[in-house]
mmCIF file of the N, C-alpha and C atoms, coordinates in Angstrom:
data_MODEL
# 
_entry.id   MODEL 
# 
loop_
_atom_site.group_PDB 
_atom_site.id 
_atom_site.type_symbol 
_atom_site.label_atom_id 
_atom_site.label_alt_id 
_atom_site.label_comp_id 
_atom_site.label_asym_id 
_atom_site.label_entity_id 
_atom_site.label_seq_id 
_atom_site.pdbx_PDB_ins_code 
_atom_site.Cartn_x 
_atom_site.Cartn_y 
_atom_site.Cartn_z 
_atom_site.occupancy 
_atom_site.B_iso_or_equiv 
_atom_site.pdbx_formal_charge 
_atom_site.auth_seq_id 
_atom_site.auth_comp_id 
_atom_site.auth_asym_id 
_atom_site.auth_atom_id 
_atom_site.pdbx_PDB_model_num 
ATOM 1   N N  . MET A 1 1  ? 87.009  84.781  98.516  1.00 0.00 ? 1  MET A N  1 
ATOM 2   C CA . MET A 1 1  ? 85.861  85.006  97.684  1.00 0.00 ? 1  MET A CA 1 
ATOM 3   C C  . MET A 1 1  ? 85.305  83.718  97.081  1.00 0.00 ? 1  MET A C  1 
ATOM 4   N N  . SER A 1 2  ? 86.092  82.693  96.995  1.00 0.00 ? 2  SER A N  1 
ATOM 5   C CA . SER A 1 2  ? 85.626  81.469  96.343  1.00 0.00 ? 2  SER A CA 1 
ATOM 6   C C  . SER A 1 2  ? 84.436  80.858  97.078  1.00 0.00 ? 2  SER A C  1 
ATOM 7   N N  . ASP A 1 3  ? 84.318  81.063  98.409  1.00 0.00 ? 3  ASP A N  1 
ATOM 8   C CA . ASP A 1 3  ? 83.182  80.533  99.144  1.00 0.00 ? 3  ASP A CA 1 
ATOM 9   C C  . ASP A 1 3  ? 81.877  81.165  98.678  1.00 0.00 ? 3  ASP A C  1 
ATOM 10  N N  . ILE A 1 4  ? 81.928  82.437  98.350  1.00 0.00 ? 4  ILE A N  1 
ATOM 11  C CA . ILE A 1 4  ? 80.731  83.125  97.861  1.00 0.00 ? 4  ILE A CA 1 
ATOM 12  C C  . ILE A 1 4  ? 80.270  82.486  96.562  1.00 0.00 ? 4  ILE A C  1 
ATOM 13  N N  . PHE A 1 5  ? 81.201  82.164  95.679  1.00 0.00 ? 5  PHE A N  1 
ATOM 14  C CA . PHE A 1 5  ? 80.849  81.637  94.376  1.00 0.00 ? 5  PHE A CA 1 
ATOM 15  C C  . PHE A 1 5  ? 80.372  80.197  94.427  1.00 0.00 ? 5  PHE A C  1 
ATOM 16  N N  . SER A 1 6  ? 80.593  79.498  95.515  1.00 0.00 ? 6  SER A N  1 
ATOM 17  C CA . SER A 1 6  ? 80.145  78.110  95.589  1.00 0.00 ? 6  SER A CA 1 
ATOM 18  C C  . SER A 1 6  ? 78.758  77.991  96.219  1.00 0.00 ? 6  SER A C  1 
ATOM 19  N N  . SER A 1 7  ? 78.224  79.054  96.781  1.00 0.00 ? 7  SER A N  1 
ATOM 20  C CA . SER A 1 7  ? 76.922  79.009  97.438  1.00 0.00 ? 7  SER A CA 1 
ATOM 21  C C  . SER A 1 7  ? 75.792  79.104  96.417  1.00 0.00 ? 7  SER A C  1 
ATOM 22  N N  . THR A 1 8  ? 74.642  78.515  96.753  1.00 0.00 ? 8  THR A N  1 
ATOM 23  C CA . THR A 1 8  ? 73.507  78.559  95.841  1.00 0.00 ? 8  THR A CA 1 
ATOM 24  C C  . THR A 1 8  ? 72.329  79.331  96.403  1.00 0.00 ? 8  THR A C  1 
ATOM 25  N N  . SER A 1 9  ? 72.453  79.957  97.563  1.00 0.00 ? 9  SER A N  1 
ATOM 26  C CA . SER A 1 9  ? 71.331  80.703  98.120  1.00 0.00 ? 9  SER A CA 1 
ATOM 27  C C  . SER A 1 9  ? 71.072  81.955  97.290  1.00 0.00 ? 9  SER A C  1 
ATOM 28  N N  . LEU A 1 10 ? 69.820  82.420  97.302  1.00 0.00 ? 10 LEU A N  1 
ATOM 29  C CA . LEU A 1 10 ? 69.435  83.574  96.497  1.00 0.00 ? 10 LEU A CA 1 
ATOM 30  C C  . LEU A 1 10 ? 70.230  84.811  96.878  1.00 0.00 ? 10 LEU A C  1 
ATOM 31  N N  . SER A 1 11 ? 70.403  85.070  98.173  1.00 0.00 ? 11 SER A N  1 
ATOM 32  C CA . SER A 1 11 ? 71.134  86.275  98.577  1.00 0.00 ? 11 SER A CA 1 
ATOM 33  C C  . SER A 1 11 ? 72.573  86.234  98.072  1.00 0.00 ? 11 SER A C  1 
ATOM 34  N N  . ASN A 1 12 ? 73.196  85.066  98.132  1.00 0.00 ? 12 ASN A N  1 
ATOM 35  C CA . ASN A 1 12 ? 74.566  84.965  97.639  1.00 0.00 ? 12 ASN A CA 1 
ATOM 36  C C  . ASN A 1 12 ? 74.627  85.055  96.120  1.00 0.00 ? 12 ASN A C  1 
ATOM 37  N N  . GLU A 1 13 ? 73.620  84.553  95.431  1.00 0.00 ? 13 GLU A N  1 
ATOM 38  C CA . GLU A 1 13 ? 73.580  84.689  93.978  1.00 0.00 ? 13 GLU A CA 1 
ATOM 39  C C  . GLU A 1 13 ? 73.495  86.156  93.580  1.00 0.00 ? 13 GLU A C  1 
ATOM 40  N N  . LEU A 1 14 ? 72.697  86.924  94.313  1.00 0.00 ? 14 LEU A N  1 
ATOM 41  C CA . LEU A 1 14 ? 72.597  88.364  94.038  1.00 0.00 ? 14 LEU A CA 1 
ATOM 42  C C  . LEU A 1 14 ? 73.921  89.055  94.328  1.00 0.00 ? 14 LEU A C  1 
ATOM 43  N N  . LEU A 1 15 ? 74.572  88.654  95.401  1.00 0.00 ? 15 LEU A N  1 
ATOM 44  C CA . LEU A 1 15 ? 75.876  89.225  95.733  1.00 0.00 ? 15 LEU A CA 1 
ATOM 45  C C  . LEU A 1 15 ? 76.906  88.884  94.657  1.00 0.00 ? 15 LEU A C  1 
ATOM 46  N N  . VAL A 1 16 ? 76.887  87.676  94.172  1.00 0.00 ? 16 VAL A N  1 
ATOM 47  C CA . VAL A 1 16 ? 77.806  87.269  93.107  1.00 0.00 ? 16 VAL A CA 1 
ATOM 48  C C  . VAL A 1 16 ? 77.615  88.163  91.894  1.00 0.00 ? 16 VAL A C  1 
ATOM 49  N N  . ARG A 1 17 ? 76.365  88.429  91.546  1.00 0.00 ? 17 ARG A N  1 
ATOM 50  C CA . ARG A 1 17 ? 76.095  89.323  90.405  1.00 0.00 ? 17 ARG A CA 1 
ATOM 51  C C  . ARG A 1 17 ? 76.608  90.729  90.663  1.00 0.00 ? 17 ARG A C  1 
ATOM 52  N N  . ALA A 1 18 ? 76.426  91.221  91.873  1.00 0.00 ? 18 ALA A N  1 
ATOM 53  C CA . ALA A 1 18 ? 76.886  92.570  92.207  1.00 0.00 ? 18 ALA A CA 1 
ATOM 54  C C  . ALA A 1 18 ? 78.414  92.662  92.187  1.00 0.00 ? 18 ALA A C  1 
ATOM 55  N N  . LEU A 1 19 ? 79.084  91.574  92.519  1.00 0.00 ? 19 LEU A N  1 
ATOM 56  C CA . LEU A 1 19 ? 80.553  91.554  92.534  1.00 0.00 ? 19 LEU A CA 1 
ATOM 57  C C  . LEU A 1 19 ? 81.172  91.282  91.165  1.00 0.00 ? 19 LEU A C  1 
ATOM 58  N N  . GLU A 1 20 ? 80.383  90.874  90.208  1.00 0.00 ? 20 GLU A N  1 
ATOM 59  C CA . GLU A 1 20 ? 80.895  90.469  88.903  1.00 0.00 ? 20 GLU A CA 1 
ATOM 60  C C  . GLU A 1 20 ? 81.815  91.507  88.243  1.00 0.00 ? 20 GLU A C  1 
ATOM 61  N N  . PRO A 1 21 ? 81.511  92.822  88.287  1.00 0.00 ? 21 PRO A N  1 
ATOM 62  C CA . PRO A 1 21 ? 82.421  93.782  87.656  1.00 0.00 ? 21 PRO A CA 1 
ATOM 63  C C  . PRO A 1 21 ? 83.836  93.780  88.247  1.00 0.00 ? 21 PRO A C  1 
ATOM 64  N N  . PHE A 1 22 ? 83.990  93.260  89.448  1.00 0.00 ? 22 PHE A N  1 
ATOM 65  C CA . PHE A 1 22 ? 85.288  93.267  90.126  1.00 0.00 ? 22 PHE A CA 1 
ATOM 66  C C  . PHE A 1 22 ? 85.995  91.921  90.068  1.00 0.00 ? 22 PHE A C  1 
ATOM 67  N N  . ARG A 1 23 ? 85.318  90.934  89.552  1.00 0.00 ? 23 ARG A N  1 
ATOM 68  C CA . ARG A 1 23 ? 85.846  89.564  89.569  1.00 0.00 ? 23 ARG A CA 1 
ATOM 69  C C  . ARG A 1 23 ? 87.197  89.446  88.873  1.00 0.00 ? 23 ARG A C  1 
ATOM 70  N N  . LYS A 1 24 ? 87.370  90.146  87.763  1.00 0.00 ? 24 LYS A N  1 
ATOM 71  C CA . LYS A 1 24 ? 88.638  90.040  87.026  1.00 0.00 ? 24 LYS A CA 1 
ATOM 72  C C  . LYS A 1 24 ? 89.816  90.528  87.863  1.00 0.00 ? 24 LYS A C  1 
ATOM 73  N N  . TYR A 1 25 ? 89.548  91.369  88.859  1.00 0.00 ? 25 TYR A N  1 
ATOM 74  C CA . TYR A 1 25 ? 90.616  91.855  89.732  1.00 0.00 ? 25 TYR A CA 1 
ATOM 75  C C  . TYR A 1 25 ? 90.866  90.888  90.883  1.00 0.00 ? 25 TYR A C  1 
ATOM 76  N N  . TYR A 1 26 ? 89.812  90.491  91.613  1.00 0.00 ? 26 TYR A N  1 
ATOM 77  C CA . TYR A 1 26 ? 90.054  89.647  92.786  1.00 0.00 ? 26 TYR A CA 1 
ATOM 78  C C  . TYR A 1 26 ? 90.276  88.182  92.439  1.00 0.00 ? 26 TYR A C  1 
ATOM 79  N N  . ASP A 1 27 ? 89.970  87.766  91.243  1.00 0.00 ? 27 ASP A N  1 
ATOM 80  C CA . ASP A 1 27 ? 90.311  86.407  90.827  1.00 0.00 ? 27 ASP A CA 1 
ATOM 81  C C  . ASP A 1 27 ? 91.760  86.305  90.368  1.00 0.00 ? 27 ASP A C  1 
ATOM 82  N N  . ASP A 1 28 ? 92.391  87.433  90.130  1.00 0.00 ? 28 ASP A N  1 
ATOM 83  C CA . ASP A 1 28 ? 93.792  87.464  89.683  1.00 0.00 ? 28 ASP A CA 1 
ATOM 84  C C  . ASP A 1 28 ? 94.694  87.317  90.906  1.00 0.00 ? 28 ASP A C  1 
ATOM 85  N N  . PRO A 1 29 ? 95.505  86.265  90.999  1.00 0.00 ? 29 PRO A N  1 
ATOM 86  C CA . PRO A 1 29 ? 96.367  86.084  92.174  1.00 0.00 ? 29 PRO A CA 1 
ATOM 87  C C  . PRO A 1 29 ? 97.392  87.199  92.343  1.00 0.00 ? 29 PRO A C  1 
ATOM 88  N N  . ALA A 1 30 ? 97.614  87.997  91.315  1.00 0.00 ? 30 ALA A N  1 
ATOM 89  C CA . ALA A 1 30 ? 98.562  89.105  91.412  1.00 0.00 ? 30 ALA A CA 1 
ATOM 90  C C  . ALA A 1 30 ? 97.930  90.360  92.012  1.00 0.00 ? 30 ALA A C  1 
ATOM 91  N N  . THR A 1 31 ? 96.645  90.330  92.317  1.00 0.00 ? 31 THR A N  1 
ATOM 92  C CA . THR A 1 31 ? 95.961  91.485  92.883  1.00 0.00 ? 31 THR A CA 1 
ATOM 93  C C  . THR A 1 31 ? 96.234  91.593  94.376  1.00 0.00 ? 31 THR A C  1 
ATOM 94  N N  . GLU A 1 32 ? 96.699  92.750  94.785  1.00 0.00 ? 32 GLU A N  1 
ATOM 95  C CA . GLU A 1 32 ? 96.867  93.018  96.215  1.00 0.00 ? 32 GLU A CA 1 
ATOM 96  C C  . GLU A 1 32 ? 95.637  93.719  96.770  1.00 0.00 ? 32 GLU A C  1 
ATOM 97  N N  . GLU A 1 33 ? 95.101  94.681  96.010  1.00 0.00 ? 33 GLU A N  1 
ATOM 98  C CA . GLU A 1 33 ? 93.985  95.478  96.508  1.00 0.00 ? 33 GLU A CA 1 
ATOM 99  C C  . GLU A 1 33 ? 93.286  96.171  95.347  1.00 0.00 ? 33 GLU A C  1 
ATOM 100 N N  . ILE A 1 34 ? 91.973  96.402  95.513  1.00 0.00 ? 34 ILE A N  1 
ATOM 101 C CA . ILE A 1 34 ? 91.242  97.236  94.571  1.00 0.00 ? 34 ILE A CA 1 
ATOM 102 C C  . ILE A 1 34 ? 90.472  98.271  95.374  1.00 0.00 ? 34 ILE A C  1 
ATOM 103 N N  . ALA A 1 35 ? 90.190  99.411  94.753  1.00 0.00 ? 35 ALA A N  1 
ATOM 104 C CA . ALA A 1 35 ? 89.446  100.476 95.411  1.00 0.00 ? 35 ALA A CA 1 
ATOM 105 C C  . ALA A 1 35 ? 88.576  101.164 94.373  1.00 0.00 ? 35 ALA A C  1 
ATOM 106 N N  . ILE A 1 36 ? 87.471  101.696 94.853  1.00 0.00 ? 36 ILE A N  1 
ATOM 107 C CA . ILE A 1 36 ? 86.574  102.461 93.993  1.00 0.00 ? 36 ILE A CA 1 
ATOM 108 C C  . ILE A 1 36 ? 86.482  103.852 94.595  1.00 0.00 ? 36 ILE A C  1 
ATOM 109 N N  . ASN A 1 37 ? 86.983  104.832 93.874  1.00 0.00 ? 37 ASN A N  1 
ATOM 110 C CA . ASN A 1 37 ? 86.968  106.204 94.361  1.00 0.00 ? 37 ASN A CA 1 
ATOM 111 C C  . ASN A 1 37 ? 86.038  107.108 93.571  1.00 0.00 ? 37 ASN A C  1 
ATOM 112 N N  . ARG A 1 38 ? 85.648  106.661 92.388  1.00 0.00 ? 38 ARG A N  1 
ATOM 113 C CA . ARG A 1 38 ? 84.738  107.450 91.556  1.00 0.00 ? 38 ARG A CA 1 
ATOM 114 C C  . ARG A 1 38 ? 84.052  106.518 90.575  1.00 0.00 ? 38 ARG A C  1 
ATOM 115 N N  . PRO A 1 39 ? 82.907  106.957 90.045  1.00 0.00 ? 39 PRO A N  1 
ATOM 116 C CA . PRO A 1 39 ? 82.211  106.118 89.069  1.00 0.00 ? 39 PRO A CA 1 
ATOM 117 C C  . PRO A 1 39 ? 83.075  105.873 87.836  1.00 0.00 ? 39 PRO A C  1 
ATOM 118 N N  . ASP A 1 40 ? 82.862  104.737 87.228  1.00 0.00 ? 40 ASP A N  1 
ATOM 119 C CA . ASP A 1 40 ? 83.516  104.372 85.962  1.00 0.00 ? 40 ASP A CA 1 
ATOM 120 C C  . ASP A 1 40 ? 85.021  104.158 86.069  1.00 0.00 ? 40 ASP A C  1 
ATOM 121 N N  . GLU A 1 41 ? 85.516  103.950 87.292  1.00 0.00 ? 41 GLU A N  1 
ATOM 122 C CA . GLU A 1 41 ? 86.951  103.747 87.452  1.00 0.00 ? 41 GLU A CA 1 
ATOM 123 C C  . GLU A 1 41 ? 87.226  102.837 88.645  1.00 0.00 ? 41 GLU A C  1 
ATOM 124 N N  . VAL A 1 42 ? 88.173  101.936 88.476  1.00 0.00 ? 42 VAL A N  1 
ATOM 125 C CA . VAL A 1 42 ? 88.645  101.085 89.561  1.00 0.00 ? 42 VAL A CA 1 
ATOM 126 C C  . VAL A 1 42 ? 90.131  101.367 89.734  1.00 0.00 ? 42 VAL A C  1 
ATOM 127 N N  . MET A 1 43 ? 90.548  101.523 90.971  1.00 0.00 ? 43 MET A N  1 
ATOM 128 C CA . MET A 1 43 ? 91.972  101.656 91.272  1.00 0.00 ? 43 MET A CA 1 
ATOM 129 C C  . MET A 1 43 ? 92.461  100.250 91.607  1.00 0.00 ? 43 MET A C  1 
ATOM 130 N N  . TYR A 1 44 ? 93.497  99.827  90.924  1.00 0.00 ? 44 TYR A N  1 
ATOM 131 C CA . TYR A 1 44 ? 94.011  98.463  91.027  1.00 0.00 ? 44 TYR A CA 1 
ATOM 132 C C  . TYR A 1 44 ? 95.460  98.510  91.483  1.00 0.00 ? 44 TYR A C  1 
ATOM 133 N N  . LYS A 1 45 ? 95.793  97.653  92.462  1.00 0.00 ? 45 LYS A N  1 
ATOM 134 C CA . LYS A 1 45 ? 97.174  97.576  92.949  1.00 0.00 ? 45 LYS A CA 1 
ATOM 135 C C  . LYS A 1 45 ? 97.641  96.131  92.885  1.00 0.00 ? 45 LYS A C  1 
ATOM 136 N N  . PRO A 1 46 ? 98.561  95.840  91.961  1.00 0.00 ? 46 PRO A N  1 
ATOM 137 C CA . PRO A 1 46 ? 99.119  94.482  91.913  1.00 0.00 ? 46 PRO A CA 1 
ATOM 138 C C  . PRO A 1 46 ? 100.096 94.278  93.067  1.00 0.00 ? 46 PRO A C  1 
ATOM 139 N N  . LEU A 1 47 ? 100.373 93.043  93.418  1.00 0.00 ? 47 LEU A N  1 
ATOM 140 C CA . LEU A 1 47 ? 101.321 92.735  94.488  1.00 0.00 ? 47 LEU A CA 1 
ATOM 141 C C  . LEU A 1 47 ? 102.638 93.479  94.264  1.00 0.00 ? 47 LEU A C  1 
ATOM 142 N N  . GLY A 1 48 ? 103.027 94.261  95.234  1.00 0.00 ? 48 GLY A N  1 
ATOM 143 C CA . GLY A 1 48 ? 104.287 94.989  95.153  1.00 0.00 ? 48 GLY A CA 1 
ATOM 144 C C  . GLY A 1 48 ? 104.309 96.103  94.128  1.00 0.00 ? 48 GLY A C  1 
ATOM 145 N N  . GLY A 1 49 ? 103.176 96.406  93.513  1.00 0.00 ? 49 GLY A N  1 
ATOM 146 C CA . GLY A 1 49 ? 103.127 97.420  92.467  1.00 0.00 ? 49 GLY A CA 1 
ATOM 147 C C  . GLY A 1 49 ? 102.519 98.729  92.934  1.00 0.00 ? 49 GLY A C  1 
ATOM 148 N N  . GLN A 1 50 ? 102.291 99.591  91.993  1.00 0.00 ? 50 GLN A N  1 
ATOM 149 C CA . GLN A 1 50 ? 101.724 100.912 92.251  1.00 0.00 ? 50 GLN A CA 1 
ATOM 150 C C  . GLN A 1 50 ? 100.231 100.921 91.909  1.00 0.00 ? 50 GLN A C  1 
ATOM 151 N N  . TRP A 1 51 ? 99.486  101.801 92.572  1.00 0.00 ? 51 TRP A N  1 
ATOM 152 C CA . TRP A 1 51 ? 98.076  101.983 92.254  1.00 0.00 ? 51 TRP A CA 1 
ATOM 153 C C  . TRP A 1 51 ? 97.951  102.462 90.814  1.00 0.00 ? 51 TRP A C  1 
ATOM 154 N N  . THR A 1 52 ? 97.021  101.863 90.093  1.00 0.00 ? 52 THR A N  1 
ATOM 155 C CA . THR A 1 52 ? 96.787  102.209 88.701  1.00 0.00 ? 52 THR A CA 1 
ATOM 156 C C  . THR A 1 52 ? 95.290  102.385 88.469  1.00 0.00 ? 52 THR A C  1 
ATOM 157 N N  . PRO A 1 53 ? 94.879  103.519 87.910  1.00 0.00 ? 53 PRO A N  1 
ATOM 158 C CA . PRO A 1 53 ? 93.458  103.671 87.580  1.00 0.00 ? 53 PRO A CA 1 
ATOM 159 C C  . PRO A 1 53 ? 93.134  102.870 86.323  1.00 0.00 ? 53 PRO A C  1 
ATOM 160 N N  . VAL A 1 54 ? 91.981  102.208 86.345  1.00 0.00 ? 54 VAL A N  1 
ATOM 161 C CA . VAL A 1 54 ? 91.537  101.415 85.205  1.00 0.00 ? 54 VAL A CA 1 
ATOM 162 C C  . VAL A 1 54 ? 90.108  101.850 84.869  1.00 0.00 ? 54 VAL A C  1 
ATOM 163 N N  . ALA A 1 55 ? 89.860  102.186 83.608  1.00 0.00 ? 55 ALA A N  1 
ATOM 164 C CA . ALA A 1 55 ? 88.504  102.536 83.185  1.00 0.00 ? 55 ALA A CA 1 
ATOM 165 C C  . ALA A 1 55 ? 87.590  101.337 83.397  1.00 0.00 ? 55 ALA A C  1 
ATOM 166 N N  . ALA A 1 56 ? 86.456  101.582 84.032  1.00 0.00 ? 56 ALA A N  1 
ATOM 167 C CA . ALA A 1 56 ? 85.504  100.508 84.327  1.00 0.00 ? 56 ALA A CA 1 
ATOM 168 C C  . ALA A 1 56 ? 84.083  101.062 84.205  1.00 0.00 ? 56 ALA A C  1 
ATOM 169 N N  . PRO A 1 57 ? 83.605  101.231 82.978  1.00 0.00 ? 57 PRO A N  1 
ATOM 170 C CA . PRO A 1 57 ? 82.279  101.818 82.793  1.00 0.00 ? 57 PRO A CA 1 
ATOM 171 C C  . PRO A 1 57 ? 81.156  101.009 83.435  1.00 0.00 ? 57 PRO A C  1 
ATOM 172 N N  . GLU A 1 58 ? 81.406  99.740  83.718  1.00 0.00 ? 58 GLU A N  1 
ATOM 173 C CA . GLU A 1 58 ? 80.391  98.904  84.366  1.00 0.00 ? 58 GLU A CA 1 
ATOM 174 C C  . GLU A 1 58 ? 80.256  99.195  85.862  1.00 0.00 ? 58 GLU A C  1 
ATOM 175 N N  . VAL A 1 59 ? 81.164  99.989  86.415  1.00 0.00 ? 59 VAL A N  1 
ATOM 176 C CA . VAL A 1 59 ? 81.133  100.338 87.840  1.00 0.00 ? 59 VAL A CA 1 
ATOM 177 C C  . VAL A 1 59 ? 80.484  101.718 87.992  1.00 0.00 ? 59 VAL A C  1 
ATOM 178 N N  . SER A 1 60 ? 79.181  101.693 88.129  1.00 0.00 ? 60 SER A N  1 
ATOM 179 C CA . SER A 1 60 ? 78.420  102.941 88.269  1.00 0.00 ? 60 SER A CA 1 
ATOM 180 C C  . SER A 1 60 ? 78.123  103.201 89.744  1.00 0.00 ? 60 SER A C  1 
ATOM 181 N N  . ILE A 1 61 ? 77.668  104.397 90.026  1.00 0.00 ? 61 ILE A N  1 
ATOM 182 C CA . ILE A 1 61 ? 77.241  104.722 91.396  1.00 0.00 ? 61 ILE A CA 1 
ATOM 183 C C  . ILE A 1 61 ? 76.146  103.746 91.823  1.00 0.00 ? 61 ILE A C  1 
ATOM 184 N N  . ARG A 1 62 ? 75.237  103.468 90.931  1.00 0.00 ? 62 ARG A N  1 
ATOM 185 C CA . ARG A 1 62 ? 74.126  102.574 91.235  1.00 0.00 ? 62 ARG A CA 1 
ATOM 186 C C  . ARG A 1 62 ? 74.630  101.169 91.590  1.00 0.00 ? 62 ARG A C  1 
ATOM 187 N N  . SER A 1 63 ? 75.576  100.656 90.816  1.00 0.00 ? 63 SER A N  1 
ATOM 188 C CA . SER A 1 63 ? 76.072  99.296  91.098  1.00 0.00 ? 63 SER A CA 1 
ATOM 189 C C  . SER A 1 63 ? 76.847  99.242  92.414  1.00 0.00 ? 63 SER A C  1 
ATOM 190 N N  . VAL A 1 64 ? 77.589  100.291 92.734  1.00 0.00 ? 64 VAL A N  1 
ATOM 191 C CA . VAL A 1 64 ? 78.339  100.326 93.991  1.00 0.00 ? 64 VAL A CA 1 
ATOM 192 C C  . VAL A 1 64 ? 77.385  100.412 95.185  1.00 0.00 ? 64 VAL A C  1 
ATOM 193 N N  . PHE A 1 65 ? 76.353  101.262 95.084  1.00 0.00 ? 65 PHE A N  1 
ATOM 194 C CA . PHE A 1 65 ? 75.373  101.350 96.172  1.00 0.00 ? 65 PHE A CA 1 
ATOM 195 C C  . PHE A 1 65 ? 74.636  100.027 96.359  1.00 0.00 ? 65 PHE A C  1 
ATOM 196 N N  . ALA A 1 66 ? 74.309  99.359  95.267  1.00 0.00 ? 66 ALA A N  1 
ATOM 197 C CA . ALA A 1 66 ? 73.629  98.063  95.366  1.00 0.00 ? 66 ALA A CA 1 
ATOM 198 C C  . ALA A 1 66 ? 74.529  97.052  96.080  1.00 0.00 ? 66 ALA A C  1 
ATOM 199 N N  . LEU A 1 67 ? 75.797  97.045  95.734  1.00 0.00 ? 67 LEU A N  1 
ATOM 200 C CA . LEU A 1 67 ? 76.754  96.138  96.394  1.00 0.00 ? 67 LEU A CA 1 
ATOM 201 C C  . LEU A 1 67 ? 76.847  96.456  97.886  1.00 0.00 ? 67 LEU A C  1 
ATOM 202 N N  . CYS A 1 68 ? 76.947  97.724  98.220  1.00 0.00 ? 68 CYS A N  1 
ATOM 203 C CA . CYS A 1 68 ? 77.032  98.127  99.638  1.00 0.00 ? 68 CYS A CA 1 
ATOM 204 C C  . CYS A 1 68 ? 75.795  97.703  100.410 1.00 0.00 ? 68 CYS A C  1 
ATOM 205 N N  . ARG A 1 69 ? 74.610  97.874  99.827  1.00 0.00 ? 69 ARG A N  1 
ATOM 206 C CA . ARG A 1 69 ? 73.375  97.453  100.495 1.00 0.00 ? 69 ARG A CA 1 
ATOM 207 C C  . ARG A 1 69 ? 73.368  95.952  100.730 1.00 0.00 ? 69 ARG A C  1 
ATOM 208 N N  . MET A 1 70 ? 73.783  95.191  99.724  1.00 0.00 ? 70 MET A N  1 
ATOM 209 C CA . MET A 1 70 ? 73.802  93.739  99.885  1.00 0.00 ? 70 MET A CA 1 
ATOM 210 C C  . MET A 1 70 ? 74.777  93.311  100.979 1.00 0.00 ? 70 MET A C  1 
ATOM 211 N N  . LEU A 1 71 ? 75.955  93.893  100.995 1.00 0.00 ? 71 LEU A N  1 
ATOM 212 C CA . LEU A 1 71 ? 76.949  93.547  102.016 1.00 0.00 ? 71 LEU A CA 1 
ATOM 213 C C  . LEU A 1 71 ? 76.456  93.929  103.396 1.00 0.00 ? 71 LEU A C  1 
ATOM 214 N N  . ALA A 1 72 ? 75.801  95.081  103.519 1.00 0.00 ? 72 ALA A N  1 
ATOM 215 C CA . ALA A 1 72 ? 75.276  95.503  104.818 1.00 0.00 ? 72 ALA A CA 1 
ATOM 216 C C  . ALA A 1 72 ? 74.176  94.556  105.301 1.00 0.00 ? 72 ALA A C  1 
ATOM 217 N N  . ASN A 1 73 ? 73.379  94.051  104.386 1.00 0.00 ? 73 ASN A N  1 
ATOM 218 C CA . ASN A 1 73 ? 72.296  93.140  104.764 1.00 0.00 ? 73 ASN A CA 1 
ATOM 219 C C  . ASN A 1 73 ? 72.794  91.749  105.127 1.00 0.00 ? 73 ASN A C  1 
ATOM 220 N N  . LEU A 1 74 ? 73.948  91.369  104.635 1.00 0.00 ? 74 LEU A N  1 
ATOM 221 C CA . LEU A 1 74 ? 74.487  90.056  105.002 1.00 0.00 ? 74 LEU A CA 1 
ATOM 222 C C  . LEU A 1 74 ? 75.003  90.083  106.411 1.00 0.00 ? 74 LEU A C  1 
# 
C-alpha cells in the first residue's frame, strides 16, 4: 500500500482518500487481513489471531461502493 501513498496523480489521491478509513488497519504490521461484511463494521484479523468485529461508523455503504468503483476503474 505504501506505493499508493507516494503517488501524486489525481486518481491515486482520490483512492488514498477512499482508503483512509482502513489505513489504521493496513498500516499496522500486526494486521493479517481486514474484511467488510456490513456497514459501520470492519472485521479485523491480527497475525495468528481471531477475527474481531470493530465498530467503524466511517465505513458506510456509500464509501465502500465509492472505493469499489475507484478500484475497478484503475
